[in-house]
Backbone as CSV, one residue per row, in Angstrom:
resi,resn,N_x,N_y,N_z,CA_x,CA_y,CA_z,C_x,C_y,C_z
1,MET,-69.063,-11.477,120.112,-68.424,-12.319,119.392,-67.507,-10.771,118.130
2,ILE,-66.553,-11.168,117.786,-66.128,-9.702,117.351,-66.063,-10.064,115.653
3,ASP,-67.387,-9.655,114.810,-67.465,-9.472,113.510,-66.417,-8.914,112.684
4,GLU,-67.354,-9.237,111.246,-65.752,-9.268,110.431,-65.872,-7.512,110.047
5,ASN,-67.141,-6.909,110.133,-67.274,-5.613,110.168,-66.520,-4.350,111.234
6,ARG,-66.459,-5.032,112.561,-65.647,-5.048,113.786,-63.901,-5.205,113.426
7,LYS,-63.372,-6.304,112.688,-62.590,-6.062,112.556,-61.888,-5.395,111.528
8,ARG,-62.877,-5.270,110.358,-61.929,-4.464,109.292,-62.362,-3.007,109.630
9,LEU,-62.992,-2.192,110.475,-62.802,-0.902,111.545,-61.560,-0.859,112.198
10,ALA,-61.378,-2.116,112.429,-60.123,-2.365,113.680,-58.924,-1.811,112.769
11,LYS,-58.926,-3.087,111.422,-57.797,-2.659,110.873,-57.613,-1.257,110.243
12,SER,-58.645,-0.598,109.791,-59.213,0.978,109.404,-58.104,1.972,110.537
13,ASN,-58.713,1.366,111.289,-57.895,2.413,112.891,-57.082,2.030,113.161
14,PHE,-56.211,1.225,113.048,-55.139,0.351,113.097,-54.300,1.150,111.892
15,ASP,-54.893,0.918,110.530,-53.552,1.561,109.813,-53.724,3.286,109.868
16,ILE,-54.536,3.839,110.261,-54.753,5.475,110.744,-53.714,5.569,111.754
17,TYR,-53.918,4.486,112.909,-52.728,5.217,113.955,-51.269,4.825,113.771
18,LEU,-50.675,3.738,112.989,-49.622,3.523,112.053,-49.139,5.100,111.684
19,GLN,-49.990,5.715,110.625,-49.643,6.320,109.991,-49.260,8.159,111.160
20,ASP,-50.656,8.023,111.796,-50.607,9.049,112.819,-49.566,8.981,113.969
21,GLU,-49.086,8.064,113.661,-47.831,7.233,114.840,-48.011,7.211,116.219
22,LEU,-49.603,6.622,116.555,-50.067,6.276,117.408,-49.431,5.151,117.980
23,ILE,-49.626,4.255,117.290,-48.436,3.364,117.281,-47.303,3.045,116.340
24,LYS,-46.011,2.783,116.666,-44.935,2.652,115.858,-44.445,1.464,115.877
25,LYS,-43.660,0.664,114.807,-42.960,-0.812,115.174,-41.779,-0.237,116.127
26,ALA,-41.492,-0.670,116.680,-40.400,-0.934,118.042,-40.463,-2.277,118.376
27,LYS,-38.935,-2.025,119.194,-38.778,-3.278,119.759,-37.514,-2.146,121.142
28,ASN,-38.202,-2.842,122.379,-37.965,-2.567,123.413,-38.126,-3.468,124.604
29,PRO,-37.571,-4.256,124.924,-37.123,-5.702,125.565,-37.462,-4.870,126.903
30,ILE,-36.988,-3.449,127.207,-37.161,-3.644,128.613,-38.329,-2.846,129.242
31,ALA,-39.062,-2.410,128.512,-40.727,-2.038,128.638,-41.672,-2.960,128.821
32,LYS,-40.924,-3.855,127.420,-41.856,-4.993,127.323,-42.106,-6.324,128.715
33,GLN,-40.799,-6.273,129.156,-40.563,-6.317,131.228,-41.339,-6.091,131.783
34,MET,-41.090,-4.873,131.453,-41.776,-3.982,133.025,-43.485,-4.410,132.576
35,TYR,-43.932,-4.094,131.182,-45.407,-4.649,131.376,-45.864,-5.830,131.671
36,GLN,-45.042,-7.035,131.526,-44.798,-8.106,131.780,-45.213,-7.782,133.613
37,LYS,-44.336,-7.670,133.721,-44.046,-7.388,135.313,-45.232,-6.876,136.733
38,ASN,-45.960,-5.465,135.156,-47.169,-4.734,135.995,-48.448,-5.806,135.955
39,ALA,-48.254,-6.308,134.769,-49.604,-7.524,134.415,-49.767,-8.210,135.538
40,GLU,-48.210,-8.928,136.294,-48.710,-10.118,137.089,-49.060,-8.796,138.422
41,LEU,-47.746,-7.861,139.134,-48.416,-7.531,140.004,-49.822,-6.774,140.030
42,SER,-50.305,-5.843,138.977,-51.511,-5.835,139.304,-52.622,-7.242,139.087
43,LEU,-52.429,-8.649,138.404,-53.193,-9.470,138.598,-53.408,-10.056,140.392
44,ASN,-52.054,-9.871,140.927,-51.835,-9.967,142.044,-52.515,-9.355,143.033
45,THR,-52.750,-7.984,142.974,-53.455,-6.721,143.852,-54.924,-7.038,143.216
46,ALA,-55.308,-7.454,142.350,-56.473,-7.868,142.069,-56.848,-8.937,143.034
47,ALA,-56.651,-9.597,142.939,-56.628,-10.886,143.720,-56.790,-10.757,145.246
48,GLU,-55.845,-9.485,145.728,-55.665,-9.433,146.991,-57.110,-8.504,147.430
49,LEU,-57.428,-7.691,146.312,-58.870,-6.874,146.610,-59.851,-8.118,146.511
50,MET,-59.492,-9.048,146.263,-61.039,-9.982,146.033,-60.696,-10.571,147.909
51,LYS,-60.260,-10.761,148.277,-60.107,-11.003,149.498,-60.501,-10.384,150.866
52,SER,-60.001,-9.153,150.355,-60.562,-7.993,151.469,-61.991,-8.308,151.954
53,GLU,-62.021,-7.363,152.863,-63.356,-7.634,153.650,-64.369,-6.604,152.836
54,LEU,-63.277,-5.703,152.731,-64.190,-4.579,151.560,-64.681,-4.255,150.984
55,LYS,-63.736,-5.487,150.322,-64.593,-5.802,148.745,-64.464,-4.209,147.884
56,PRO,-63.727,-3.991,147.384,-63.485,-2.279,146.596,-64.358,-2.976,145.127
57,ASN,-65.392,-3.026,145.039,-65.225,-3.567,143.738,-64.822,-2.814,142.424
58,LEU,-65.073,-1.601,142.689,-64.685,-0.384,141.083,-63.220,-0.700,141.666
59,TRP,-61.858,-0.947,142.699,-60.746,-1.080,142.225,-60.448,-2.419,141.755
60,ILE,-61.533,-3.491,142.218,-61.182,-4.902,141.546,-60.857,-4.991,140.064
61,ILE,-62.302,-4.502,139.057,-62.441,-3.467,137.769,-61.242,-3.237,137.481
62,VAL,-60.862,-1.740,138.202,-60.002,-1.217,137.066,-58.715,-1.808,137.003
63,VAL,-57.951,-2.768,138.629,-56.942,-3.545,138.561,-57.000,-4.647,137.641
64,SER,-57.769,-5.112,137.131,-58.033,-6.618,136.531,-57.634,-5.732,135.160
65,TYR,-58.916,-4.725,134.752,-58.660,-4.365,133.849,-56.497,-4.218,133.389
66,TYR,-56.183,-3.518,134.205,-54.493,-2.853,133.537,-54.221,-4.386,133.732
67,SER,-54.353,-5.303,134.791,-53.200,-6.631,134.283,-53.407,-7.100,132.618
68,MET,-55.120,-6.867,132.140,-54.979,-7.365,131.129,-54.634,-5.596,129.765
69,PHE,-54.436,-4.739,130.253,-53.664,-3.667,129.169,-52.601,-3.985,129.571
70,TYR,-51.820,-4.218,130.551,-50.346,-4.438,131.012,-50.255,-5.765,129.608
71,ALA,-50.459,-6.774,130.420,-50.535,-8.003,129.248,-50.478,-7.965,127.770
72,ALA,-51.283,-6.849,127.154,-51.893,-6.680,125.624,-50.633,-5.491,125.288
73,ASN,-49.972,-4.751,126.385,-48.708,-3.962,125.820,-47.523,-4.885,125.531
74,SER,-47.302,-5.871,126.299,-45.850,-6.208,126.330,-46.025,-7.502,125.528
75,VAL,-47.610,-7.781,124.731,-47.578,-8.449,123.342,-47.458,-8.029,122.065
76,LEU,-47.559,-7.015,122.499,-47.524,-5.857,121.124,-46.145,-5.653,121.232
77,LEU,-45.267,-4.909,122.308,-44.359,-5.603,122.196,-43.523,-6.639,121.712
78,HIS,-43.604,-7.655,121.851,-43.575,-8.767,121.131,-43.356,-8.970,119.819
79,LEU,-44.301,-8.360,119.280,-45.053,-7.985,117.687,-43.910,-7.338,116.896
80,GLY,-43.478,-5.991,118.090,-42.514,-5.228,117.194,-43.533,-4.189,117.398
81,TYR,-44.345,-3.901,118.006,-44.937,-2.697,117.954,-45.300,-2.001,119.600
82,LYS,-45.395,-0.657,119.502,-45.391,0.196,120.600,-46.433,0.927,120.752
83,VAL,-46.653,1.328,121.353,-48.556,2.003,121.640,-47.444,3.193,122.114
84,GLY,-48.582,4.045,121.491,-47.852,5.768,122.111,-48.260,5.971,122.643
85,ASP,-48.347,7.439,123.590,-49.018,8.163,124.400,-50.764,8.970,124.554
86,LYS,-51.106,8.506,122.897,-52.578,8.952,123.103,-53.316,8.120,122.525
87,ILE,-54.468,8.269,123.323,-55.322,7.317,123.366,-55.573,5.509,123.094
88,VAL,-54.938,5.402,124.660,-53.818,3.997,124.430,-54.624,2.749,124.825
89,HIS,-55.809,3.555,125.155,-56.662,2.379,125.211,-57.031,1.395,124.108
90,LYS,-57.835,2.453,123.017,-58.400,2.439,121.861,-57.238,1.987,121.418
91,VAL,-56.093,2.258,121.041,-55.008,2.182,120.052,-54.619,0.098,120.724
92,THR,-54.916,0.487,121.685,-53.908,-0.875,121.960,-55.560,-2.032,121.785
93,ASN,-56.436,-1.322,122.238,-57.522,-2.462,121.485,-58.027,-2.924,119.765
94,GLU,-57.849,-1.774,119.445,-57.554,-2.275,117.967,-56.187,-3.235,117.832
95,SER,-55.359,-2.898,118.286,-54.026,-3.574,118.361,-54.371,-5.134,117.987
96,LEU,-55.167,-4.967,119.529,-55.414,-7.005,119.629,-56.046,-7.416,118.434
97,ILE,-56.942,-6.695,118.096,-58.106,-7.239,116.847,-57.197,-7.248,116.215
98,VAL,-56.594,-6.560,115.534,-55.712,-6.778,114.296,-54.087,-7.594,113.834
99,LEU,-53.611,-7.403,115.455,-52.535,-8.508,115.234,-52.515,-9.560,116.767
100,VAL,-53.270,-9.811,117.277,-52.986,-11.228,118.170,-54.312,-11.529,118.086
101,LEU,-55.555,-11.530,117.622,-56.473,-12.437,117.753,-56.291,-13.338,116.543
102,HIS,-56.016,-13.213,115.562,-55.121,-14.398,114.337,-54.207,-14.992,114.942
103,ARG,-53.098,-14.465,115.404,-52.290,-15.394,116.025,-52.722,-16.305,117.437
104,LEU,-54.182,-15.797,118.218,-54.236,-15.988,119.811,-54.853,-17.409,119.220
105,SER,-56.083,-17.192,118.197,-56.726,-18.532,117.375,-55.882,-19.056,117.781
106,LYS,-54.731,-19.297,116.486,-53.890,-20.562,115.913,-53.618,-20.853,117.357
107,LYS,-52.564,-20.100,118.027,-52.688,-20.595,119.634,-53.229,-21.439,119.698
108,LEU,-54.207,-21.168,120.242,-55.280,-21.703,120.791,-55.474,-23.407,120.194
109,LEU,-55.177,-23.534,118.923,-56.000,-24.252,117.655,-54.538,-25.624,118.190
110,GLU,-53.147,-24.944,118.599,-52.570,-25.528,118.734,-52.675,-26.971,119.842
111,ASN,-53.387,-26.149,120.833,-53.727,-26.775,122.348,-55.216,-27.384,122.077
112,TYR,-55.900,-27.918,121.047,-56.871,-28.404,120.764,-56.075,-29.757,119.210
113,GLU,-55.373,-30.127,119.789,-54.842,-31.081,118.281,-56.192,-31.974,118.237
114,ASN,-56.348,-32.791,119.318,-56.833,-33.640,119.321,-58.317,-33.823,118.991
115,ALA,-59.135,-32.691,118.783,-60.394,-32.164,118.144,-60.170,-31.334,116.703
116,ARG,-59.355,-31.728,116.094,-59.146,-30.567,115.088,-59.745,-30.011,114.229
117,ASN,-61.239,-31.146,114.051,-62.107,-30.959,112.870,-62.815,-29.278,113.526
118,ASP,-62.964,-29.475,114.916,-63.794,-28.612,115.456,-62.534,-27.310,116.387
119,ALA,-61.692,-27.604,116.348,-60.843,-26.831,116.883,-60.682,-25.298,116.336
120,MET,-60.714,-25.525,115.181,-60.672,-24.126,114.760,-62.352,-22.871,114.973
121,GLU,-63.325,-23.309,115.055,-64.499,-23.374,115.325,-64.258,-22.377,116.596
122,ILE,-63.917,-23.628,117.749,-63.745,-23.462,119.263,-63.157,-22.658,119.222
123,ALA,-61.901,-22.397,118.998,-60.373,-21.826,119.192,-60.414,-20.214,118.628
124,SER,-61.591,-19.538,117.438,-61.138,-18.829,117.089,-62.462,-17.921,117.721
125,PHE,-63.952,-18.779,118.177,-64.585,-18.765,119.283,-64.106,-18.017,120.538
126,LYS,-63.173,-18.600,121.014,-62.081,-18.651,122.411,-61.309,-16.848,122.172
127,ALA,-60.948,-17.447,120.947,-60.209,-15.951,121.243,-60.740,-14.813,120.935
128,GLU,-61.609,-14.531,120.016,-62.577,-13.698,120.117,-63.198,-13.207,121.489
129,ALA,-63.232,-14.613,121.834,-64.134,-14.375,123.765,-62.732,-13.041,124.322
130,ILE,-61.558,-13.685,124.268,-60.549,-13.437,125.066,-60.393,-12.004,124.879
131,ILE,-60.248,-11.293,123.291,-59.295,-10.318,122.864,-60.878,-9.383,123.355
132,GLU,-62.708,-9.391,122.802,-63.673,-8.946,122.657,-63.589,-8.464,125.066
133,GLY,-62.903,-9.606,125.289,-62.797,-9.347,127.229,-62.216,-8.053,127.270
134,TYR,-61.270,-7.930,126.470,-60.711,-6.689,126.613,-61.651,-5.914,126.486
135,GLY,-62.198,-5.212,125.443,-63.169,-4.154,125.286,-63.824,-4.411,126.467
136,TYR,-64.628,-5.483,126.729,-65.421,-4.738,127.869,-65.175,-4.508,129.115
137,GLU,-63.583,-4.830,129.380,-63.129,-4.564,130.168,-62.957,-3.281,130.880
138,LEU,-62.610,-2.714,129.359,-61.909,-1.325,129.050,-63.531,-0.089,129.137
139,ASP,-64.395,-0.552,128.494,-65.845,0.136,128.788,-65.892,-0.100,130.445
140,LYS,-66.059,-1.179,130.782,-66.467,-1.647,132.336,-65.410,-0.471,132.986
141,ARG,-64.609,-0.752,133.089,-63.251,0.439,133.751,-63.943,1.993,133.692
142,SER,-64.178,2.319,132.509,-64.874,3.571,132.459,-65.759,3.983,132.893
143,LYS,-66.559,3.172,132.523,-68.000,3.378,133.388,-67.975,3.072,134.580
144,PHE,-67.190,2.579,135.357,-67.389,1.970,136.799,-66.541,3.472,137.452
145,GLN,-65.391,3.900,136.725,-64.270,4.404,137.104,-64.925,6.258,137.306
146,TYR,-65.659,6.103,135.762,-66.311,7.670,135.815,-68.094,7.753,135.913
147,GLU,-68.537,7.046,135.866,-70.123,7.195,135.516,-70.974,6.326,136.394
148,MET,-70.444,5.282,137.629,-71.290,4.952,138.398,-70.887,5.557,139.537
149,LEU,-72.201,4.935,140.424,-71.858,5.310,141.929,-71.210,3.781,142.451
150,GLU,-70.804,3.875,143.740,-70.669,2.935,144.558,-71.124,1.598,144.608
151,GLU,-72.618,1.592,144.290,-73.379,0.298,144.071,-72.833,-0.483,143.080
152,THR,-71.754,-1.162,143.304,-71.453,-1.812,141.487,-71.437,-3.130,142.267
153,LYS,-71.561,-3.898,141.731,-71.885,-6.064,142.262,-70.309,-6.485,142.361
154,ALA,-70.215,-7.102,143.174,-69.552,-7.987,143.366,-69.036,-8.811,142.493
155,ASN,-70.311,-9.612,141.932,-69.936,-10.576,140.372,-69.358,-9.925,139.437
156,LYS,-69.618,-8.865,139.175,-68.592,-7.860,138.324,-67.253,-7.555,137.763
157,ALA,-67.024,-7.189,139.363,-65.555,-7.485,139.736,-64.913,-8.459,139.850
158,LYS,-65.734,-9.859,140.432,-65.410,-10.843,139.806,-65.108,-11.487,138.292
159,THR,-66.220,-11.244,137.262,-65.564,-11.302,136.073,-64.843,-10.752,135.495
160,SER,-64.618,-9.499,136.203,-63.510,-8.859,135.572,-62.397,-9.728,135.856
161,PHE,-61.914,-9.694,137.179,-60.624,-10.799,137.717,-60.711,-11.628,136.744
162,GLU,-61.533,-12.960,136.399,-61.625,-13.855,136.081,-61.160,-13.735,134.548
163,ARG,-61.550,-12.502,134.267,-61.273,-12.042,132.417,-59.546,-11.650,132.294
164,ALA,-58.908,-11.084,133.613,-57.737,-10.588,133.253,-56.916,-11.918,133.887
165,LYS,-57.415,-12.837,134.302,-56.522,-13.912,134.669,-56.379,-15.021,133.436
166,GLU,-57.399,-15.224,132.898,-57.399,-15.795,131.424,-56.786,-14.901,130.215
167,PHE,-56.774,-13.903,130.636,-56.227,-13.123,129.090,-54.846,-13.248,130.029
168,LEU,-54.013,-12.451,130.941,-52.438,-12.632,131.031,-52.520,-14.148,130.803
169,PHE,-52.913,-15.354,131.207,-52.390,-16.757,130.718,-52.219,-16.921,129.469
170,GLU,-52.554,-16.332,128.848,-53.164,-16.157,127.493,-52.176,-15.851,126.377
171,MET,-52.153,-14.172,127.176,-50.970,-13.685,126.409,-49.713,-13.764,126.746
172,LYS,-49.184,-15.151,127.695,-48.246,-15.361,128.111,-47.455,-16.496,127.044
173,LYS,-48.428,-17.036,126.345,-48.077,-17.882,126.006,-48.282,-17.535,124.647
174,LEU,-48.059,-16.841,124.074,-48.033,-16.080,122.975,-46.729,-15.558,122.442
175,MET,-46.030,-15.403,123.549,-45.010,-14.460,123.751,-43.699,-16.298,124.367
176,LYS,-44.077,-16.971,124.052,-43.338,-18.177,124.225,-42.403,-18.577,122.954
């Protein structure tokens, strides 16, 4: 779960990133469209890698993560923010917590209208899990790409792929 301390830290970091211009208010429909296209392409590539007899787990994780990364940046552009060129993955992660988490909770709540009393708790939990999944995949991608041996497990790759599918699905709904 993304606790209140983590949310406060993300907000503090986000404010610093804005001040340091690591993220800027901007509109760029072409970049947004390119991010959307890259998110889909990355997810489709991960799906193909999942089918491969080689089972390149590292690359399933990396490509699944990048699907999420591109989708996240598309949503940020949709909201009027463009991530700069430095520490882009960290800036994206903090920006998701600050700018997207509440919106995603609200959007998911709309999808759970029949159980409105329980829906806010469910939607908040699900939204936090989706955004938290981005952070998990960021860490996992780094570890798998730079620290771990090729002895990675197929289930971790499958989890990455499934998280990326759900993340992309939810980010698309935010932009409708």
